[in-house]
Backbone and ligand atoms as CSV (ligand in chain L), in Angstrom:
chain,resi,resn,atom,element,x,y,z
A,1,MET,N,N,0.843,-1.204,0.000
A,1,MET,CA,C,0.000,0.000,0.000
A,1,MET,C,C,0.876,1.251,0.000
A,2,LEU,N,N,0.549,2.185,-0.832
A,2,LEU,CA,C,1.315,3.423,-0.877
A,2,LEU,C,C,0.835,4.378,0.205
A,3,SER,N,N,1.755,5.097,0.795
A,3,SER,CA,C,1.368,6.091,1.788
A,3,SER,C,C,0.718,7.275,1.062
A,4,VAL,N,N,-0.037,8.060,1.798
A,4,VAL,CA,C,-0.727,9.201,1.187
A,4,VAL,C,C,0.253,10.187,0.528
A,5,PRO,N,N,1.330,10.543,1.213
A,5,PRO,CA,C,2.246,11.492,0.546
A,5,PRO,C,C,2.824,10.955,-0.766
A,6,SER,N,N,3.147,9.640,-0.821
A,6,SER,CA,C,3.726,9.126,-2.060
A,6,SER,C,C,2.670,9.040,-3.155
A,7,GLN,N,N,1.417,8.748,-2.775
A,7,GLN,CA,C,0.344,8.753,-3.778
A,7,GLN,C,C,0.155,10.156,-4.338
A,8,TRP,N,N,0.286,11.139,-3.456
A,8,TRP,CA,C,0.121,12.513,-3.885
A,8,TRP,C,C,1.221,12.893,-4.867
A,9,ARG,N,N,2.449,12.476,-4.535
A,9,ARG,CA,C,3.572,12.772,-5.430
A,9,ARG,C,C,3.370,12.101,-6.786
A,10,LEU,N,N,2.907,10.854,-6.746
A,10,LEU,CA,C,2.650,10.099,-7.962
A,10,LEU,C,C,1.609,10.818,-8.811
A,11,ARG,N,N,0.570,11.320,-8.120
A,11,ARG,CA,C,-0.495,12.009,-8.830
A,11,ARG,C,C,0.042,13.273,-9.496
A,12,GLU,N,N,0.852,13.996,-8.766
A,12,GLU,CA,C,1.395,15.226,-9.338
A,12,GLU,C,C,2.238,14.914,-10.578
A,13,GLN,N,N,2.995,13.815,-10.504
A,13,GLN,CA,C,3.821,13.426,-11.650
A,13,GLN,C,C,2.978,12.999,-12.838
A,14,ARG,N,N,1.812,12.419,-12.556
A,14,ARG,CA,C,0.953,11.958,-13.641
A,14,ARG,C,C,0.259,13.101,-14.354
A,15,TYR,N,N,-0.087,14.153,-13.596
A,15,TYR,CA,C,-0.829,15.261,-14.170
A,15,TYR,C,C,0.059,16.350,-14.738
A,16,ARG,N,N,1.202,16.492,-14.145
A,16,ARG,CA,C,2.057,17.609,-14.519
A,16,ARG,C,C,3.392,17.118,-15.022
A,17,LEU,N,N,3.986,17.921,-15.852
A,17,LEU,CA,C,5.342,17.646,-16.287
A,17,LEU,C,C,6.243,18.360,-15.283
A,18,ILE,N,N,7.066,17.595,-14.605
A,18,ILE,CA,C,7.970,18.190,-13.626
A,18,ILE,C,C,9.402,17.853,-14.008
A,19,GLY,N,N,10.151,18.852,-14.305
A,19,GLY,CA,C,11.541,18.660,-14.691
A,19,GLY,C,C,12.445,19.524,-13.862
A,20,SER,N,N,13.601,19.805,-14.408
A,20,SER,CA,C,14.491,20.725,-13.720
A,20,SER,C,C,15.137,21.656,-14.727
A,21,LYS,N,N,15.561,22.788,-14.210
A,21,LYS,CA,C,16.168,23.804,-15.053
A,21,LYS,C,C,17.517,24.180,-14.466
A,22,CYS,N,N,18.490,24.348,-15.343
A,22,CYS,CA,C,19.779,24.835,-14.886
A,22,CYS,C,C,19.745,26.348,-15.050
A,23,GLU,N,N,19.813,27.050,-13.936
A,23,GLU,CA,C,19.742,28.518,-14.000
A,23,GLU,C,C,21.032,29.121,-14.554
A,24,THR,N,N,22.069,28.318,-14.594
A,24,THR,CA,C,23.349,28.823,-15.099
A,24,THR,C,C,23.335,28.924,-16.626
A,25,CYS,N,N,22.882,27.850,-17.313
A,25,CYS,CA,C,22.885,27.872,-18.779
A,25,CYS,C,C,21.478,27.963,-19.372
A,26,GLY,N,N,20.452,27.776,-18.546
A,26,GLY,CA,C,19.079,27.893,-19.033
A,26,GLY,C,C,18.498,26.609,-19.611
A,27,ASN,N,N,19.274,25.530,-19.677
A,27,ASN,CA,C,18.756,24.264,-20.207
A,27,ASN,C,C,17.692,23.678,-19.277
A,28,ILE,N,N,16.681,23.061,-19.901
A,28,ILE,CA,C,15.589,22.448,-19.142
A,28,ILE,C,C,15.633,20.946,-19.358
A,29,TYR,N,N,15.484,20.187,-18.289
A,29,TYR,CA,C,15.582,18.727,-18.368
A,29,TYR,C,C,14.306,18.053,-17.876
A,30,LEU,N,N,13.945,16.972,-18.555
A,30,LEU,CA,C,12.806,16.151,-18.162
A,30,LEU,C,C,13.128,14.723,-18.589
A,31,PRO,N,N,13.113,13.744,-17.705
A,31,PRO,CA,C,12.872,13.876,-16.262
A,31,PRO,C,C,13.939,14.724,-15.565
A,32,LYS,N,N,13.628,15.018,-14.321
A,32,LYS,CA,C,14.492,15.849,-13.484
A,32,LYS,C,C,15.934,15.376,-13.472
A,33,ARG,N,N,16.849,16.300,-13.406
A,33,ARG,CA,C,18.248,15.956,-13.195
A,33,ARG,C,C,18.741,16.729,-11.995
A,34,THR,N,N,19.731,16.176,-11.353
A,34,THR,CA,C,20.292,16.892,-10.203
A,34,THR,C,C,21.572,17.619,-10.600
A,35,ILE,N,N,22.173,17.187,-11.730
A,35,ILE,CA,C,23.395,17.835,-12.205
A,35,ILE,C,C,23.198,18.209,-13.673
A,36,CYS,N,N,23.550,19.425,-14.045
A,36,CYS,CA,C,23.474,19.842,-15.446
A,36,CYS,C,C,24.653,19.218,-16.189
A,37,PRO,N,N,24.380,18.426,-17.258
A,37,PRO,CA,C,25.487,17.775,-17.971
A,37,PRO,C,C,26.428,18.785,-18.627
A,38,LYS,N,N,25.936,19.993,-18.862
A,38,LYS,CA,C,26.734,21.024,-19.521
A,38,LYS,C,C,27.606,21.788,-18.509
A,39,CYS,N,N,26.980,22.189,-17.409
A,39,CYS,CA,C,27.689,23.043,-16.437
A,39,CYS,C,C,28.336,22.263,-15.295
A,40,ARG,N,N,27.948,21.003,-15.146
A,40,ARG,CA,C,28.473,20.164,-14.052
A,40,ARG,C,C,28.306,20.863,-12.696
A,41,ARG,N,N,29.412,21.000,-11.976
A,41,ARG,CA,C,29.318,21.540,-10.625
A,41,ARG,C,C,28.951,23.018,-10.577
A,42,LYS,N,N,29.158,23.714,-11.690
A,42,LYS,CA,C,28.845,25.154,-11.711
A,42,LYS,C,C,27.345,25.418,-11.904
A,43,GLY,N,N,26.616,24.389,-12.378
A,43,GLY,CA,C,25.204,24.570,-12.670
A,43,GLY,C,C,24.350,24.674,-11.418
A,44,LYS,N,N,23.403,25.605,-11.425
A,44,LYS,CA,C,22.465,25.723,-10.301
A,44,LYS,C,C,21.128,25.158,-10.774
A,45,ILE,N,N,20.796,23.971,-10.241
A,45,ILE,CA,C,19.595,23.250,-10.668
A,45,ILE,C,C,18.392,23.593,-9.784
A,46,VAL,N,N,17.280,23.953,-10.427
A,46,VAL,CA,C,16.034,24.202,-9.695
A,46,VAL,C,C,14.909,23.379,-10.332
A,47,GLU,N,N,13.851,23.127,-9.553
A,47,GLU,CA,C,12.705,22.394,-10.084
A,47,GLU,C,C,12.007,23.259,-11.138
A,48,TYR,N,N,11.526,22.623,-12.194
A,48,TYR,CA,C,10.858,23.359,-13.271
A,48,TYR,C,C,9.511,22.708,-13.572
A,49,LYS,N,N,8.433,23.482,-13.398
A,49,LYS,CA,C,7.081,22.958,-13.623
A,49,LYS,C,C,6.326,23.760,-14.674
A,50,ASP,N,N,6.964,24.735,-15.274
A,50,ASP,CA,C,6.247,25.655,-16.152
A,50,ASP,C,C,6.210,25.228,-17.613
A,51,PHE,N,N,6.152,23.917,-17.859
A,51,PHE,CA,C,6.058,23.455,-19.240
A,51,PHE,C,C,4.728,23.919,-19.831
A,52,SER,N,N,4.777,24.378,-21.074
A,52,SER,CA,C,3.572,24.888,-21.732
A,52,SER,C,C,2.620,23.750,-22.092
A,53,GLY,N,N,3.155,22.536,-22.234
A,53,GLY,CA,C,2.332,21.402,-22.652
A,53,GLY,C,C,2.295,21.256,-24.166
A,54,TYR,N,N,2.983,22.144,-24.880
A,54,TYR,CA,C,3.013,22.077,-26.336
A,54,TYR,C,C,4.299,21.435,-26.839
A,55,GLY,N,N,4.171,20.702,-27.935
A,55,GLY,CA,C,5.355,20.070,-28.505
A,55,GLY,C,C,5.094,19.602,-29.925
A,56,ASN,N,N,6.080,18.931,-30.491
A,56,ASN,CA,C,5.983,18.398,-31.848
A,56,ASN,C,C,6.382,16.929,-31.861
A,57,VAL,N,N,5.692,16.158,-32.719
A,57,VAL,CA,C,5.995,14.736,-32.838
A,57,VAL,C,C,7.340,14.556,-33.558
A,58,VAL,N,N,8.212,13.783,-32.943
A,58,VAL,CA,C,9.512,13.475,-33.534
A,58,VAL,C,C,9.402,12.138,-34.278
A,59,SER,N,N,8.877,11.124,-33.596
A,59,SER,CA,C,8.648,9.819,-34.213
A,59,SER,C,C,7.529,9.126,-33.440
A,60,TRP,N,N,6.969,8.084,-34.027
A,60,TRP,CA,C,5.829,7.436,-33.377
A,60,TRP,C,C,5.709,5.989,-33.820
A,61,THR,N,N,4.934,5.246,-33.049
A,61,THR,CA,C,4.666,3.860,-33.393
A,61,THR,C,C,3.221,3.548,-32.984
A,62,VAL,N,N,2.609,2.604,-33.691
A,62,VAL,CA,C,1.260,2.183,-33.327
A,62,VAL,C,C,1.384,0.871,-32.566
A,63,VAL,N,N,0.892,0.874,-31.318
A,63,VAL,CA,C,0.992,-0.305,-30.471
A,63,VAL,C,C,-0.287,-1.128,-30.621
A,64,HIS,N,N,-0.142,-2.352,-31.136
A,64,HIS,CA,C,-1.300,-3.238,-31.331
A,64,HIS,C,C,-1.442,-4.224,-30.178
A,65,ALA,N,N,-0.303,-4.687,-29.643
A,65,ALA,CA,C,-0.320,-5.629,-28.526
A,65,ALA,C,C,-0.093,-4.870,-27.233
A,66,ALA,N,N,-1.174,-4.419,-26.626
A,66,ALA,CA,C,-1.067,-3.596,-25.426
A,66,ALA,C,C,-0.789,-4.440,-24.190
A,67,PRO,N,N,-0.038,-3.909,-23.232
A,67,PRO,CA,C,0.176,-4.636,-21.983
A,67,PRO,C,C,-1.111,-4.735,-21.166
A,68,GLU,N,N,-1.123,-5.618,-20.193
A,68,GLU,CA,C,-2.286,-5.835,-19.332
A,68,GLU,C,C,-2.751,-4.504,-18.716
A,69,GLY,N,N,-4.050,-4.283,-18.720
A,69,GLY,CA,C,-4.582,-3.042,-18.174
A,69,GLY,C,C,-4.774,-1.964,-19.228
A,70,PHE,N,N,-4.209,-2.198,-20.412
A,70,PHE,CA,C,-4.313,-1.221,-21.494
A,70,PHE,C,C,-4.964,-1.829,-22.737
A,71,VAL,N,N,-5.425,-3.088,-22.591
A,71,VAL,CA,C,-5.917,-3.854,-23.734
A,71,VAL,C,C,-7.077,-3.146,-24.446
A,72,ASP,N,N,-7.979,-2.525,-23.662
A,72,ASP,CA,C,-9.132,-1.866,-24.279
A,72,ASP,C,C,-8.737,-0.606,-25.053
A,73,GLN,N,N,-7.484,-0.169,-24.885
A,73,GLN,CA,C,-7.042,1.043,-25.583
A,73,GLN,C,C,-6.321,0.731,-26.894
A,74,ALA,N,N,-5.950,-0.533,-27.107
A,74,ALA,CA,C,-5.191,-0.895,-28.309
A,74,ALA,C,C,-6.106,-0.887,-29.526
A,75,PRO,N,N,-5.637,-0.553,-30.725
A,75,PRO,CA,C,-4.286,-0.026,-30.945
A,75,PRO,C,C,-4.179,1.436,-30.508
A,76,TYR,N,N,-3.020,1.821,-30.015
A,76,TYR,CA,C,-2.830,3.228,-29.659
A,76,TYR,C,C,-1.489,3.731,-30.180
A,77,ILE,N,N,-1.390,5.047,-30.202
A,77,ILE,CA,C,-0.182,5.673,-30.758
A,77,ILE,C,C,0.735,6.103,-29.624
A,78,LEU,N,N,1.978,5.678,-29.719
A,78,LEU,CA,C,2.985,6.062,-28.746
A,78,LEU,C,C,4.023,6.893,-29.501
A,79,ALA,N,N,4.294,8.088,-28.999
A,79,ALA,CA,C,5.179,8.989,-29.747
A,79,ALA,C,C,6.274,9.593,-28.887
A,80,ILE,N,N,7.369,9.925,-29.552
A,80,ILE,CA,C,8.385,10.752,-28.901
A,80,ILE,C,C,8.030,12.181,-29.282
A,81,ILE,N,N,7.830,12.996,-28.268
A,81,ILE,CA,C,7.411,14.377,-28.468
A,81,ILE,C,C,8.502,15.304,-27.956
A,82,LYS,N,N,8.885,16.252,-28.803
A,82,LYS,CA,C,9.857,17.257,-28.377
A,82,LYS,C,C,9.056,18.449,-27.869
A,83,LEU,N,N,9.167,18.688,-26.581
A,83,LEU,CA,C,8.431,19.796,-25.970
A,83,LEU,C,C,9.021,21.133,-26.423
A,84,LYS,N,N,8.180,22.160,-26.427
A,84,LYS,CA,C,8.629,23.502,-26.820
A,84,LYS,C,C,9.852,23.943,-26.011
A,85,GLU,N,N,9.918,23.497,-24.754
A,85,GLU,CA,C,11.007,23.894,-23.864
A,85,GLU,C,C,12.294,23.101,-24.114
A,86,GLY,N,N,12.234,22.103,-25.004
A,86,GLY,CA,C,13.445,21.379,-25.359
A,86,GLY,C,C,13.463,19.889,-25.099
A,87,PRO,N,N,13.080,19.436,-23.876
A,87,PRO,CA,C,13.184,17.996,-23.604
A,87,PRO,C,C,12.251,17.153,-24.473
A,88,LYS,N,N,12.645,15.902,-24.686
A,88,LYS,CA,C,11.809,14.949,-25.416
A,88,LYS,C,C,11.201,13.974,-24.423
A,89,ILE,N,N,9.944,13.618,-24.628
A,89,ILE,CA,C,9.306,12.615,-23.773
A,89,ILE,C,C,8.541,11.604,-24.626
A,90,LEU,N,N,8.321,10.448,-24.038
A,90,LEU,CA,C,7.542,9.392,-24.673
A,90,LEU,C,C,6.141,9.457,-24.099
A,91,ALA,N,N,5.127,9.600,-24.951
A,91,ALA,CA,C,3.758,9.692,-24.455
A,91,ALA,C,C,2.773,9.192,-25.499
A,92,GLN,N,N,1.580,8.885,-25.019
A,92,GLN,CA,C,0.522,8.414,-25.903
A,92,GLN,C,C,-0.155,9.597,-26.590
A,93,ILE,N,N,-0.537,9.408,-27.847
A,93,ILE,CA,C,-1.292,10.430,-28.575
A,93,ILE,C,C,-2.717,9.916,-28.733
A,94,VAL,N,N,-3.695,10.735,-28.344
A,94,VAL,CA,C,-5.097,10.320,-28.391
A,94,VAL,C,C,-5.905,11.198,-29.347
A,95,ASP,N,N,-7.083,10.683,-29.702
A,95,ASP,CA,C,-8.035,11.391,-30.567
A,95,ASP,C,C,-7.469,11.726,-31.950
A,96,VAL,N,N,-6.521,10.947,-32.397
A,96,VAL,CA,C,-5.924,11.136,-33.716
A,96,VAL,C,C,-5.824,9.752,-34.356
A,97,LYS,N,N,-6.174,9.645,-35.634
A,97,LYS,CA,C,-6.033,8.365,-36.323
A,97,LYS,C,C,-4.551,8.139,-36.643
A,98,PRO,N,N,-4.103,6.864,-36.558
A,98,PRO,CA,C,-2.687,6.592,-36.829
A,98,PRO,C,C,-2.199,7.183,-38.156
A,99,GLU,N,N,-3.046,7.165,-39.176
A,99,GLU,CA,C,-2.626,7.674,-40.490
A,99,GLU,C,C,-2.530,9.203,-40.530
A,100,GLU,N,N,-3.079,9.853,-39.502
A,100,GLU,CA,C,-3.014,11.328,-39.450
A,100,GLU,C,C,-1.712,11.829,-38.830
A,101,VAL,N,N,-1.032,10.956,-38.083
A,101,VAL,CA,C,0.166,11.382,-37.378
A,101,VAL,C,C,1.307,11.608,-38.368
A,102,HIS,N,N,2.011,12.681,-38.199
A,102,HIS,CA,C,3.166,12.936,-39.061
A,102,HIS,C,C,4.268,13.627,-38.262
A,103,GLU,N,N,5.468,13.524,-38.800
A,103,GLU,CA,C,6.617,14.126,-38.149
A,103,GLU,C,C,6.415,15.642,-38.071
A,104,GLY,N,N,6.651,16.201,-36.912
A,104,GLY,CA,C,6.509,17.643,-36.741
A,104,GLY,C,C,5.106,18.068,-36.352
A,105,MET,N,N,4.153,17.133,-36.326
A,105,MET,CA,C,2.776,17.459,-35.956
A,105,MET,C,C,2.740,18.149,-34.597
A,106,GLU,N,N,2.006,19.250,-34.523
A,106,GLU,CA,C,1.908,19.986,-33.258
A,106,GLU,C,C,0.892,19.316,-32.346
A,107,VAL,N,N,1.309,19.097,-31.113
A,107,VAL,CA,C,0.443,18.431,-30.132
A,107,VAL,C,C,0.465,19.211,-28.819
A,108,TYR,N,N,-0.544,18.957,-27.990
A,108,TYR,CA,C,-0.558,19.550,-26.655
A,108,TYR,C,C,-1.049,18.538,-25.641
A,109,LYS,N,N,-0.722,18.792,-24.401
A,109,LYS,CA,C,-0.978,17.873,-23.305
A,109,LYS,C,C,-2.422,17.940,-22.836
A,110,VAL,N,N,-3.033,16.776,-22.650
A,110,VAL,CA,C,-4.382,16.691,-22.088
A,110,VAL,C,C,-4.371,15.644,-20.969
A,111,VAL,N,N,-5.315,15.736,-20.050
A,111,VAL,CA,C,-5.407,14.739,-18.983
A,111,VAL,C,C,-6.461,13.715,-19.389
A,112,ARG,N,N,-6.086,12.456,-19.419
A,112,ARG,CA,C,-6.978,11.385,-19.849
A,112,ARG,C,C,-6.843,10.172,-18.944
A,113,LYS,N,N,-7.830,9.296,-19.054
A,113,LYS,CA,C,-7.771,8.036,-18.320
A,113,LYS,C,C,-6.595,7.215,-18.831
A,114,ILE,N,N,-5.826,6.669,-17.921
A,114,ILE,CA,C,-4.661,5.863,-18.296
A,114,ILE,C,C,-4.991,4.380,-18.159
A,115,GLN,N,N,-5.565,4.021,-17.039
A,115,GLN,CA,C,-5.747,2.610,-16.738
A,115,GLN,C,C,-6.972,2.405,-15.842
A,116,GLU,N,N,-7.753,1.387,-16.126
A,116,GLU,CA,C,-8.956,1.133,-15.356
A,116,GLU,C,C,-8.884,-0.194,-14.593
A,117,ASP,N,N,-8.286,-1.185,-15.237
A,117,ASP,CA,C,-8.322,-2.542,-14.695
A,117,ASP,C,C,-7.187,-2.859,-13.733
A,118,ASN,N,N,-6.923,-1.984,-12.788
A,118,ASN,CA,C,-5.878,-2.331,-11.826
A,118,ASN,C,C,-6.522,-3.014,-10.619
A,119,PRO,N,N,-5.758,-3.724,-9.795
A,119,PRO,CA,C,-6.336,-4.532,-8.707
A,119,PRO,C,C,-7.194,-3.732,-7.729
A,120,GLU,N,N,-6.910,-2.455,-7.533
A,120,GLU,CA,C,-7.686,-1.648,-6.584
A,120,GLU,C,C,-8.993,-1.138,-7.195
A,121,GLY,N,N,-9.156,-1.322,-8.508
A,121,GLY,CA,C,-10.359,-0.822,-9.173
A,121,GLY,C,C,-10.373,0.688,-9.288
A,122,ILE,N,N,-9.219,1.288,-9.143
A,122,ILE,CA,C,-9.121,2.746,-9.213
A,122,ILE,C,C,-8.791,3.146,-10.643
A,123,ILE,N,N,-9.512,4.141,-11.131
A,123,ILE,CA,C,-9.218,4.632,-12.479
A,123,ILE,C,C,-8.063,5.624,-12.384
A,124,ALA,N,N,-7.007,5.316,-13.096
A,124,ALA,CA,C,-5.841,6.187,-13.059
A,124,ALA,C,C,-5.878,7.170,-14.219
A,125,TYR,N,N,-5.624,8.416,-13.898
A,125,TYR,CA,C,-5.551,9.444,-14.929
A,125,TYR,C,C,-4.111,9.925,-15.071
A,126,GLY,N,N,-3.823,10.423,-16.226
A,126,GLY,CA,C,-2.496,10.949,-16.458
A,126,GLY,C,C,-2.492,11.780,-17.708
A,127,PHE,N,N,-1.334,12.267,-18.091
A,127,PHE,CA,C,-1.335,13.105,-19.282
A,127,PHE,C,C,-1.004,12.321,-20.543
A,128,LYS,N,N,-1.640,12.756,-21.604
A,128,LYS,CA,C,-1.420,12.232,-22.942
A,128,LYS,C,C,-1.355,13.461,-23.851
A,129,PHE,N,N,-1.170,13.239,-25.130
A,129,PHE,CA,C,-1.107,14.384,-26.041
A,129,PHE,C,C,-2.116,14.218,-27.150
A,130,THR,N,N,-2.592,15.329,-27.682
A,130,THR,CA,C,-3.500,15.281,-28.816
A,130,THR,C,C,-3.134,16.380,-29.807
A,131,LYS,N,N,-3.715,16.268,-31.007
A,131,LYS,CA,C,-3.438,17.223,-32.077
A,131,LYS,C,C,-3.973,18.603,-31.695
A,132,ILE,N,N,-3.264,19.664,-32.061
A,132,ILE,CA,C,-3.725,21.021,-31.776
A,132,ILE,C,C,-4.869,21.368,-32.720
L,1,ZN,ZN,ZN,23.728,24.235,-17.134
């Protein structure tokens, strides 16, 4: 069983993009980093939550064989998205037909159901991306 604080942290991670920013060089990282690879010890790392939620599709794949708990969502689109702020993330693209997806397609973050069939019967929500 997860403690309440850890569930809360998990929830925040599911709904929001939380990364880090190096105030020395301005680079933004996601997932969080504790050391800036560019500035090393000189870098001053702070938490960064101000992602716009906008990005562009870099590459994508259509998943036909979904893992347990995601079967009702298959086939679905899984894409590498380059966020406006720089970092790339792997996320699901929803409300778009696979044939509509193209390189450079502009997408934005939405909150959607992630999983329903978990042992606790709790519906998990998280962020996904859709076409602008
Ligand atoms: Zn830096």
